[in-house]
N, C-alpha and C positions, 0 to 999 in steps of 0.2 A: 549517432547520438553521443553527446559528450556531457559529463557531469563535473561540476566544480566543488572544491572543498569537501571531497569524499574522505571517509575514515580509512584507517588502516586496511590494506588489502586482506581479503578473506582467503582462506584455504578450504577445500571441501570438508575437512575435519571440523572447521569452525561452524559450518552450516549444520553438519551432523550433530554437533554439541547443542546448538540452539534448538534443533528439532527435538532432541531428546529432553532438553531442560523444560521445554513447553509442552511436550507430548502431541506434536504436530508433524506434518510432512509438507515441505515446500514443494511447489510444482517445478518441473525441469526448466521452464522459461524463467522463473523467478530465480532459481538457483544460478543459471547462466548469467543473468543480469547482475546478481549481487557478487559473483566472483570477478566480474569486471569493474563494477562500480558499487562500493559499499556506502550507501546513503549519499548525501549531498544535494546540490542544486542542479537540476537539469538546465543546460544552456537554453534549450527550447523549453521555456518554463510554463507554457500555457497548454492546458488540455482542451482540444477542439471537440466540442460535443457533436456526435455524428448526425443527430436529428435536426438541429436548428442552427448549427454554426456558431453558437455562443462559446466563450472561452472562460475557463477557470484557471487562475494562476496557482501553480503548485509552489508552496512556500519551501518545502524540502522533502526529501525521501529520508526515512529513518535509516540509521546504521544498524548493523548486526554486530554484536559482541563488543565492539570498540566504541568508545565515546565519540559522539559527533554532536549534531544539534539536537537529536533525540535518538534514543535507542529503541530499536524494534521491540526487544524483550520487555522494556519498561511499558511502552505503549500498549502492547498486548496484554500484559498483566493488569494494568490500570483499566483498560476499556472492557476487557472480557472477564477477568476473574474478580477484581475488586469492585468496580462500579457496575459491572454487568450491563454495559451499554450495547456492546456488540453481540449479536447472536453467535452461537457456536459455528465454527467453520469459516468465519471471515477474519482475515488477517490484515491489520492496518500496516500499510507500507509507506504512506505519504499523507501530508496534510496540506490543505490550502491555506490561504491567508486569514480566512474566517474561522478556522478551527474545524473544518469538515474533513472527513477522512476518506482516502482512497484505499479500498481493500480488495484482496485477492481471495477468491473462495477456494477452499479445499474440500468442499462438500461434493460427493459424486455427481449430483444433478447439475451443479454449477461449476465443476472443476475448471480452475485456471481463468475463470471469468473475472472481470473487475467490476466493482461496484462503488458507487458514490454514497457515502453516508452523510446526509444533510443534517447536522446537528441542531440547526435552528428550528427544525420540525420534529425533532426527537419525540417519540411516543412509544414507550415499551410495548403498548398493547396493539399498536397499528404499524407494523414495519413498513408497509407500502407507503406510508406518509414521508419516511425519511430515507429510504433505500432505493437506488436506481441503478439498474444494469447499464453500464456505459461502454463496455468492450467485451467481446467474446473471448478475448485471450489477453494475457499480460503483454505479449508482444504487440498485439493490436493497440493496446493502450499506449505503450511506448511509441509506437508509429504515429499515434494522433497528438503527439507533443509538438507544438509549433511556437514560432516566435511571436512576440506581441503583435 
């Protein structure tokens, strides 16, 4: 996998600072990816949905600590703390062209699984309407990125 226009390379201490700042813990797969690629555009920019073969184009991955197209910390604070759109335990790491979010779970029962948050169907009282499990792991999500 290759990413373009990534932000400044992260060190493990940078990830630790982000975790402490936000009061969260990243999964090991997520950390490994971000130590290699800090945000940017995946060259294989489409997520291939495993159930029906549909594709969703990823606009970009958020960067951590350093400015990029969007910062992870800003997205997390806006979506979880300020606007309270995301439920606790879901970390937004990428966005598609329509403003929908790809999130990794840090909840024990869904740990390291990736979910798609369809903001066009957002309903705070009915999470099933806008949240879909799309990968059993962060690595599985990355492995399902394909060319157009």
